[in-house]
C-alpha positions in Angstrom: 0.0 -0.1 -0.1 2.8 2.4 0.7 4.0 2.4 -3.1 0.4 3.0 -3.9 0.2 6.0 -1.5 3.3 7.5 -2.7 2.3 7.5 -6.0 -1.1 9.3 -5.2 0.9 11.7 -3.0 3.5 12.7 -5.8 0.3 14.1 -7.7 2.0 13.5 -11.0 2.4 9.9 -11.5 1.5 8.9 -14.9 -1.6 6.4 -15.2 0.5 4.0 -17.0 2.6 3.7 -13.5 -0.6 3.3 -11.6 -1.5 0.3 -14.0 1.8 -1.5 -13.1 1.7 -0.9 -9.4 1.1 -4.3 -7.4 -2.3 -4.6 -5.6 -1.6 -6.1 -2.4 -3.2 -9.2 -1.2 -5.1 -7.9 1.7 -5.9 -4.0 3.1 -7.2 -2.4 6.2 -10.7 -2.3 6.7 -13.6 -1.1 9.0 -15.8 -4.2 9.3 -18.7 -5.9 11.5 -18.4 -9.3 12.4 -21.5 -11.7 11.9 -20.7 -13.8 14.9 -21.3 -10.5 17.1 -24.6 -9.5 15.8 -26.3 -10.2 19.1 -23.6 -8.5 21.2 -26.2 -5.2 22.0 -29.1 -7.7 22.8 -31.6 -6.0 25.2 -29.9 -2.9 25.3 -31.4 0.5 24.1 -30.6 1.6 21.0 -28.9 5.0 22.3 -26.5 2.7 24.4 -25.2 0.8 21.7 -21.7 1.4 21.4 -20.2 1.5 17.7 -16.6 1.4 18.9 -17.4 -2.0 20.4 -18.5 -3.5 16.9 -16.8 -1.7 14.7 -13.2 -3.3 14.0 -10.3 -2.2 11.9 -8.6 -5.2 10.3 -6.9 -6.6 7.4 -9.1 -8.8 4.9 -8.4 -10.0 1.5 -8.5 -8.1 -1.6 -11.6 -9.5 -3.6 -11.9 -10.6 -7.0 -12.1 -7.6 -9.6 -15.3 -8.6 -11.6 -16.7 -7.4 -14.9 -17.8 -3.7 -14.8 -16.0 -3.4 -11.6 -13.0 -1.3 -10.0 -10.8 -1.3 -7.4 -10.2 2.1 -5.6 -7.4 2.8 -3.3 -9.7 5.1 -0.8 -7.9 8.3 0.3 -10.6 9.4 2.4 -14.4 8.3 3.6 -17.4 9.7 5.7 -19.6 8.4 8.0 -23.4 8.2 7.3 -26.2 7.0 9.4 -26.2 3.5 7.6 -23.1 3.1 9.1 -24.3 3.6 12.6 -27.2 1.1 11.8 -25.0 -1.6 10.6 -22.6 -0.8 13.7 -25.8 -1.4 16.3 -27.2 -4.1 14.1 -30.8 -2.2 13.9 -33.5 -2.3 12.2 -31.8 -5.7 11.2 -28.4 -7.3 10.8 -26.8 -6.3 7.2 -25.8 -9.8 7.2 -29.1 -10.7 5.8 -28.6 -8.3 3.0 -25.3 -9.8 2.2 -26.5 -13.5 2.1 -29.6 -12.6 0.1 -27.2 -10.5 -2.8 -24.7 -13.4 -2.6 -27.4 -16.2 -4.1 -27.9 -14.0 -7.1 -24.5 -15.1 -9.0 -21.1 -16.7 -8.3 -19.6 -13.0 -8.6 -22.0 -11.9 -6.1 -21.1 -14.8 -3.7 -18.0 -12.5 -2.9 -20.4 -10.2 -0.9 -21.4 -13.0 1.5 -19.0 -13.2 4.2 -18.6 -13.6 7.9 -17.6 -10.0 7.9 -19.0 -7.1 6.6 -16.7 -3.9 5.3 -19.1 -1.0 5.6 -18.9 2.7 4.1 -21.0 4.3 1.4 -18.7 7.3 0.5 -15.2 7.5 -0.8 -12.4 9.9 -2.6 -9.6 8.1 -4.2 -7.7 6.6 -7.1 -8.6 4.1 -9.4 -6.3 1.2 -9.5 -7.8 -1.6 -11.6 -10.9 -2.0 -13.7 -12.7 -4.9 -14.7 -13.5 -6.2 -18.1 -15.7 -4.1 -20.3 -14.9 -0.6 -18.3 -13.8 2.1 -20.9 -14.8 5.0 -19.0 -12.0 4.5 -16.4 -8.7 3.6 -16.2 -6.0 3.3 -13.5 -4.8 6.6 -11.9 -8.0 8.7 -12.5 -8.9 10.5 -9.2 -12.4 9.8 -8.4 -15.6 10.0 -5.7 -18.3 7.2 -5.6 -22.1 7.1 -5.1 -23.4 4.4 -3.3 -25.9 3.1 -5.8 -25.3 -0.4 -6.7 -28.0 -1.7 -9.1 -27.4 -4.7 -11.8 -29.6 -3.5 -14.7 -30.6 -6.7 -15.8 -34.4 -5.9 -15.0 -36.5 -3.3 -17.2 -37.8 -1.7 -14.2 -34.5 -0.1 -13.5 -33.9 1.6 -17.3 -36.2 4.5 -16.6 -35.2 5.2 -12.9 -32.1 3.2 -11.8 -33.6 3.3 -8.2 -36.7 1.2 -9.3 -34.2 -1.6 -10.2 -35.6 -4.7 -8.2 -31.6 -5.3 -7.6 -31.1 -2.0 -6.2 -28.4 -1.8 -3.3 -26.9 0.6 -1.2 -23.0 0.1 -1.7 -21.4 -0.6 1.7 -24.6 -1.0 3.5 -26.5 -4.0 1.6 -23.6 -5.0 -0.2 -19.8 -5.8 1.0 -16.3 -4.2 0.4 -17.4 0.0 1.4 -15.5 2.9 1.5 -14.5 2.8 5.2 -11.2 1.0 3.9 -7.7 1.4 2.3 -9.3 -0.2 -0.7 -12.7 -0.6 -2.0 -14.5 -2.6 -4.7 -17.4 -0.6 -6.5 -19.3 -0.7 -9.9 -17.6 1.1 -12.3 -20.5 2.9 -13.0 -20.5 4.5 -9.2 -17.6 6.4 -10.2 -17.8 10.1 -10.7 -14.8 12.7 -11.2 -13.3 14.1 -7.9 -14.0 18.0 -7.6 -10.2 19.6 -8.0 -10.3 22.0 -5.8 -11.5 19.8 -2.7 -9.1 17.9 -0.3 -9.8 13.9 -0.3 -11.6 14.4 3.1 -13.9 17.2 1.7 -14.5 15.3 -1.6 -15.5 11.9 0.1 -18.0 13.6 2.5 -20.9 14.8 0.1 -21.5 11.5 -1.8 -24.6 9.7 0.1 -26.2 12.8 1.5 -25.6 15.4 -1.3 -27.3 13.1 -3.7 -29.7 12.1 -1.5 -31.1 15.6 -0.9 -30.7 16.7 -4.3 -33.3 13.8 -5.4 -35.6 14.3 -2.6 -35.6 18.3 -2.8 -34.8 19.0 -6.5 -35.6 16.2 -9.0 -38.8 15.3 -10.6 -38.9 12.2 -8.6 -38.7 13.9 -5.2 -40.3 17.6 -4.2 -39.8 19.5 -7.5 -38.5 22.4 -5.4 -39.3 25.7 -7.7 -38.5 29.7 -7.0 -40.4 31.3 -4.2 -41.4 27.7 -2.4 -40.9 27.9 1.5 -39.2 24.8 2.4 -39.2 23.3 6.0 -35.9 21.7 6.6 -35.5 19.5 9.7 -32.1 19.4 10.7 -30.8 22.0 8.5 -27.6 22.2 9.6 -26.8 18.3 9.8 -25.6 15.8 6.9 -28.9 16.0 5.0 -30.0 19.4 6.0 -27.1 21.1 5.3 -27.1 20.2 1.5 -31.0 20.6 1.5 -30.3 24.3 2.8 -27.9 25.2 0.0 -30.3 23.6 -2.7 -33.3 25.7 -1.2 -31.1 28.8 -1.4 -29.6 28.2 -4.8 -33.1 27.2 -6.2 -34.8 30.6 -5.2 -36.7 28.8 -2.5 -37.1 29.9 1.4 -35.6 27.6 3.6 -37.0 27.6 7.1 -34.4 25.7 9.1 -34.9 23.6 12.2 -32.2 23.1 14.4 -31.4 22.0 17.7 -29.0 24.8 19.3 -27.8 28.6 18.3 -24.4 27.2 17.0 -26.3 25.3 14.5 -28.7 28.1 13.8 -25.5 30.2 13.2 -24.2 28.0 10.4 -27.4 28.1 8.6 -27.5 31.9 8.7 -24.1 31.7 7.4 -25.2 30.1 4.5 -27.4 32.7 3.7 -31.0 31.5 5.3 -32.7 33.9 7.4 -35.5 32.1 9.0 -34.6 29.8 11.4 -36.5 27.8 14.4 -34.4 26.8 17.4 -36.6 23.9 18.4 -34.9 23.5 21.7 -34.8 26.8 22.6 -38.7 27.3 21.7 -39.4 24.1 23.9 -41.6 22.5 20.9 -42.4 18.6 22.4 -44.7 17.2 19.9 -45.3 14.0 22.0 -46.9 13.9 25.3 -45.7 10.4 25.7 -44.2 7.5 23.9 -47.8 7.0 22.2 -49.8 10.1 22.4 -48.7 13.3 20.1 -49.6 17.0 20.8 -51.8 18.7 18.2 -51.4 21.9 20.0 -47.8 21.7 19.6 -48.1 21.0 15.8 -50.6 24.2 16.1 -47.7 26.4 17.9 -45.3 25.1 15.5 -47.4 26.1 12.5 -48.1 29.6 13.8 -44.2 30.2 14.3 -43.6 29.4 10.7 -46.2 31.6 9.5 -44.7 34.4 11.9 -41.5 33.6 9.9 -42.7 33.7 6.6 -45.2 36.4 6.4 -48.4 34.4 6.7 -47.7 31.6 4.2 -47.5 27.9 4.8 -45.0 25.2 3.8 -44.9 24.2 0.4 -42.2 21.3 0.8 -41.3 19.6 4.1 -37.6 17.9 3.6 -38.6 15.1 6.3 -36.1 12.7 7.8 -36.2 12.4 11.3 -39.5 10.3 11.0 -41.4 9.6 14.1 -40.9 12.5 16.1 -41.5 15.0 13.7 -43.9 13.5 11.2 -47.2 14.5 12.6 -45.9 17.9 12.7 -44.5 17.8 9.3 -47.9 16.6 7.9 -50.1 19.5 9.6 -47.9 22.7 9.0 -47.5 21.8 5.0 -50.2 23.9 2.8 -53.0 22.6 0.9 -51.7 20.8 -1.8 -48.2 20.7 -0.3 -45.8 17.8 -0.5 -43.9 15.9 2.6 -40.9 14.0 1.2 -39.3 11.5 3.4 -35.7 9.9 2.9 -35.5 8.3 6.1 -36.6 7.7 9.8 -33.9 8.4 12.2 -36.0 8.9 15.2 -37.9 5.7 14.9 -40.0 4.3 11.5 -43.6 4.1 12.9 -44.7 7.1 11.4 -48.0 8.9 13.0 -50.2 11.6 11.8 -53.5 12.5 11.5 -54.9 11.6 8.0 -57.6 14.4 7.9 -54.8 16.8 7.4 -53.3 15.1 4.5 -56.3 13.6 2.7 -58.9 16.6 3.0 -56.3 19.0 2.1 -54.7 17.0 -0.9 -51.2 17.1 0.3 -48.9 14.5 -1.0 -46.1 12.3 1.0 -43.5 11.3 -1.4 -40.6 8.5 -0.4 -37.2 9.5 -1.5 -34.3 7.0 -1.7 -30.9 7.9 -2.5 -30.3 9.1 -6.1 -30.2 7.8 -9.4 -27.1 7.7 -11.7 -28.0 10.6 -13.6 -29.1 12.6 -10.5 -26.0 11.7 -8.4 -23.9 13.1 -11.3 -26.0 16.5 -11.5 -25.4 16.7 -7.8 -21.6 15.9 -8.0 -21.3 18.4 -10.8 -22.8 21.2 -8.5 -20.0 20.6 -6.1 -17.3 20.8 -8.7 -18.5 23.9 -9.9 -18.3 25.3 -6.7 -22.3 25.8 -6.2 -22.9 23.3 -3.6 -20.2 23.2 -1.2 -19.2 20.0 1.5 -20.7 20.3 5.1 -17.5 18.6 6.6 -17.0 19.5 10.4 -14.3 17.4 11.3 -12.1 14.2 10.4 -11.1 11.1 12.1 -8.3 8.5 10.9 -9.4 5.1 9.9 -8.3 3.6 13.0 -11.0 5.8 15.3 -13.9 4.6 13.2 -15.8 3.8 16.0 -15.9 7.2 17.6 -16.6 9.0 14.4 -19.8 6.6 14.2 -20.7 7.3 17.7 -20.6 10.8 17.1 -23.2 10.5 14.2 -25.0 7.9 16.7 -25.2 10.6 19.4 -25.8 13.5 17.2 -22.7 15.0 18.6 -21.7 16.2 15.3 -22.1 18.7 12.7 -22.8 18.1 8.8 -20.6 15.4 8.1 -18.0 13.7 10.0 -14.8 12.6 7.5 -12.8 9.5 8.0 -9.0 9.7 6.5 -8.1 6.1 5.0 -4.9 6.3 3.2 -4.6 9.9 3.3 -1.9 10.5 6.0 -3.4 14.0 7.0 -6.0 16.4 6.2 -5.6 19.1 3.8 -4.2 16.8 0.5 -5.5 16.3 -2.7 -6.2 20.0 -3.8 -5.7 20.1 -7.7 -7.1 23.8 -8.4 -5.9 26.1 -5.6 -7.1 29.2 -7.5 -10.7 28.0 -7.5 -10.6 26.7 -4.0 -9.6 30.0 -2.9 -12.7 31.5 -4.4 -15.0 29.3 -2.1 -12.3 28.9 1.0 -14.9 30.4 3.3 -17.9 28.3 2.4 -16.0 24.9 2.2 -14.9 25.5 5.7 -18.3 26.8 7.0 -19.0 23.8 9.5 -15.7 23.1 10.6 -15.2 23.7 14.5 -18.6 24.1 15.5 
């Protein structure tokens, strides 16, 4: 691996030289073990500690198949799916790997007694399999996390509808929290030249997810002038949703949990911010009973900020805790888009406010190939910026995941894999200088 790292750090290594570098037989990887899936049994979700379940070990480099690529990973990032994997909730991911392994002899490689996790990366192509023509060794890339077989007709209008659609590093093995990753070559996209490795790795999953959920015709179809309610507006997903709302001429109404996070939203250009902790919103009286009076108080606060207007689109991802309020505050004919349920999957809402006011709930899950490329293009053009707040070395991936699990983070948490330190990989410092403040907006918060 040191020869590979030296070639990357040199910055001017010819592509043909990368093609002749030896790929090691094994590599470091963050993984969970199949024989430990019951280790947290009987514990409350918040008590489960990813530092105990995530291990950094050497594993064999997987066989490279047709249409695939091996990538030397300089940096990766933590997403909530790594939290779920590490605490074995809502199910163990080994079931995903077993089902994938039954498809073919090639996919059988993924069904192992360990699961290498991670759904983001920035790095350099080392090898490509038969049939790959777009990518070559030595190219600097990022990867989106959509893995599909595209053998079924259902996937050819929208790849997210393919019956064999999976999230790489969550529903497949050989993810990005490692020194080497195995991806389908069509997951690769050009690394933005003005970003460091850790910055370039961090947008992937959440940026593409926010783009589809809010902007795409498959999601909210946001237009100029829309009022957009964004939960967790300074977080991993919400930080990108806030940027998309501002770029698209909409008015974000940002919901955050602290004044520090409110300041981050204001620094992005958002003017309408609700600190839910400071204002004391409690949408549930107890575990089973919601409080409609709090929905109404929340809606009144929104109208106070917007000059009497209701919400056109709700950017939903907390789930159970907020969903009843989200449905209530949406305007007649408005849209609630949902992509996750970090506070619980069993949503409850008063259906009268939905059906009698012709509101719509739209489900959204990651992004298709085109949406992913469009989202990455906006990062490369400096229209959308990373939300990286801090980075950990791969050896501390458990702590990085715990930060996200406990919501003790801001924006995205990065992980340095092969990169020996932060700040490396910038190829266009002049363009970067134009956006330095925006790139570093989440740092230190």
